[in-house]
Structure formats: C-alpha cells, structure tokens
C-alpha positions in Angstrom: -0.1 0.2 0.3 1.6 3.2 -1.1 1.1 7.0 0.2 -2.3 8.3 -0.1 -3.4 10.5 -3.7 -3.1 13.8 -2.3 0.8 13.2 -0.5 2.2 11.9 -4.1 4.2 14.3 -5.7 3.6 17.1 -2.9 5.2 15.8 -0.1 3.4 15.0 3.3 0.6 17.2 3.9 -2.5 16.9 5.6 -6.0 17.2 3.9 -6.8 20.4 6.5 -3.0 21.8 5.4 -4.2 21.5 1.8 -7.5 23.3 2.3 -6.6 26.0 4.7 -2.6 26.1 4.5 -1.9 26.0 8.3 -1.4 23.3 10.4 -4.0 22.1 12.7 -3.7 22.8 16.2 -5.3 20.0 18.5 -6.3 21.1 22.2 -4.0 19.5 23.7 -2.0 21.9 22.2 -3.6 24.8 23.6 -3.0 23.4 27.5 0.6 23.0 26.7 2.3 24.8 24.3 4.4 21.8 22.8 3.6 18.1 23.5 7.2 17.1 22.6 8.7 19.9 24.9 6.9 18.5 28.1 7.3 15.0 27.0 11.0 15.7 27.3 10.9 18.4 30.6 8.8 15.9 32.7 10.0 12.4 31.3 10.3 10.9 34.9 7.8 13.0 36.8 4.7 11.5 38.9 1.1 12.1 38.3 1.2 14.2 41.6 3.9 16.6 39.9 2.8 16.9 36.5 -0.9 18.1 38.5 1.3 20.5 41.0 2.8 21.9 37.7 -0.5 22.4 35.8 -2.1 23.8 39.2 0.7 26.3 39.1 0.5 27.2 35.8 -3.3 27.9 36.2 -2.8 30.3 39.6 -0.2 32.1 37.4 -3.2 32.6 34.7 -5.6 33.2 37.7 -3.3 35.7 38.7 -2.9 37.5 35.3 -6.9 37.7 34.8 -7.2 39.3 38.1 -4.9 42.0 37.7 -6.6 42.8 34.0 -9.8 42.8 35.7 -8.9 45.1 38.7 -6.9 47.8 35.6 -10.2 47.1 33.5 -12.4 48.2 36.7 -10.2 51.3 37.5 -10.7 52.2 33.9 -14.2 52.2 34.2 -14.6 53.8 37.5 -12.4 56.7 36.2 -14.8 57.1 32.8 -17.6 57.6 35.0 -16.3 59.7 38.0 -15.2 61.6 34.6 -18.4 61.8 33.5 -20.9 62.0 36.2 -21.1 65.3 38.3 -23.6 64.5 41.2 -25.8 67.3 42.6 -25.2 69.1 45.9 -27.7 71.2 47.3 -27.8 73.4 50.4 -30.6 74.1 52.9 -32.9 76.8 51.4 -32.6 75.6 47.9 -35.6 75.6 45.7 -35.7 72.3 43.8 -38.0 70.4 41.8 -39.1 66.7 42.5 -38.7 63.9 40.3 -42.3 61.8 40.2 -41.2 58.2 40.7 -44.7 56.6 40.7 -44.9 57.8 37.2 -42.0 56.8 36.1 -43.3 53.8 33.8 -43.6 53.3 30.2 -46.8 54.5 28.9 -47.6 56.7 32.3 -48.8 59.7 29.7 -47.3 61.6 27.2 -48.3 64.9 28.6 -48.4 64.2 32.5 -45.5 66.4 34.1 -42.9 64.3 35.6 -41.7 66.9 37.7 -43.5 68.6 40.3 -44.3 71.7 42.2 -41.1 73.7 43.5 -40.2 72.1 47.2 -37.4 73.7 49.6 -35.2 71.9 51.3 -35.5 72.0 55.2 -32.5 69.8 56.3 -29.5 68.1 54.2 -28.9 64.4 55.6 -26.5 61.8 55.1 -25.7 60.5 51.6 -27.4 63.1 49.2 -30.8 62.8 50.9 -32.6 65.8 51.9 -35.7 66.8 53.7 -38.0 69.1 51.6 -40.8 71.4 52.6 -43.4 73.7 50.6 -43.8 77.0 50.6 -46.6 76.7 53.2 -44.1 74.8 55.6 -45.8 71.5 55.2 -43.1 69.1 55.3 -43.0 66.5 52.3 -43.9 62.8 53.4 -40.4 61.1 53.2 -36.8 62.3 52.6 -35.5 62.4 48.9 -32.7 61.3 47.0 -30.6 64.1 45.3 -31.1 61.9 42.3 -34.5 62.9 42.0 -34.4 66.4 42.6 -33.3 69.2 40.0 -32.6 73.4 41.3 -35.7 75.3 40.1 -34.9 78.4 38.8 -38.0 81.1 38.9 
C-alpha cells in the first residue's frame, strides 16, 4: 500500500493543510505549548507532580486575569467619575421633585414628571434631603438627590 493520493508528488501534507494552508492545532496543544517539549521536560515526573505543575500554571493565569480585571474596573470607574457630576444642594435651595410613581412606560405623554418647587429644609447623610413646600408643610419622606433638580424662577 502506498501513500494516499494527496501526498504523492507534493510531500507529506494533511488534508487540513492542503485546504487551509495551516497546520491543525489540537486542543491538547492549547494546554501544553508543545507536547514534545512537555514529554522531554517531564519524562520521570509522577502524576502528582504533573498535576501540581498544571495547578501552578493555572494560578499564574488566574493572577493575570485578576490583575487585568482590576485594571479594567479602575478604567471604568475613572470614565464614570469623569462623566458624572453629582448634584449638591444646600439648605434653603428651591428644587423640583421627580415623580417616581409615574416613571413607567405609558404613564402619559403629557403628564408632568417634575412636581412643584419645594424648599430644602435639612440636608441628611449620603445625598438625602428633607423637603417642605412654601407653606412649611413637610413632604412625606426624605428624597434622594438624584430625584431633585434645582428650580430657577
């Protein structure tokens, strides 16, 4: 029995090489860069030692992934902090209050989403404010600063 018809006169090529012009990469070669090199370097190692070397390689990969992830998170935070300007209000400012109850799809095209001006009575922690109306009647609950806009009369 001779060589297959695709190997005659052109040398020893696999069908994959003839079609794609590249050598096929086996999945085992993704784990171990070179199977021949691994066999030469680890001829007398036990299964436990091979497993330990594999785990050490995984730990290095995990460490690199964690470093890359932290760098990406810092970059995203810097972009966010650069683009976001938090509103700060002081006592006595006049603000409009966003209507969270109507913040649904189809609430009404012509319904106002911002309600009458209120006066900031007290600044609480973490951007929360107590509001009163012009008659001095307090609004039910404190409101988050994200749902307030300064009112210019």
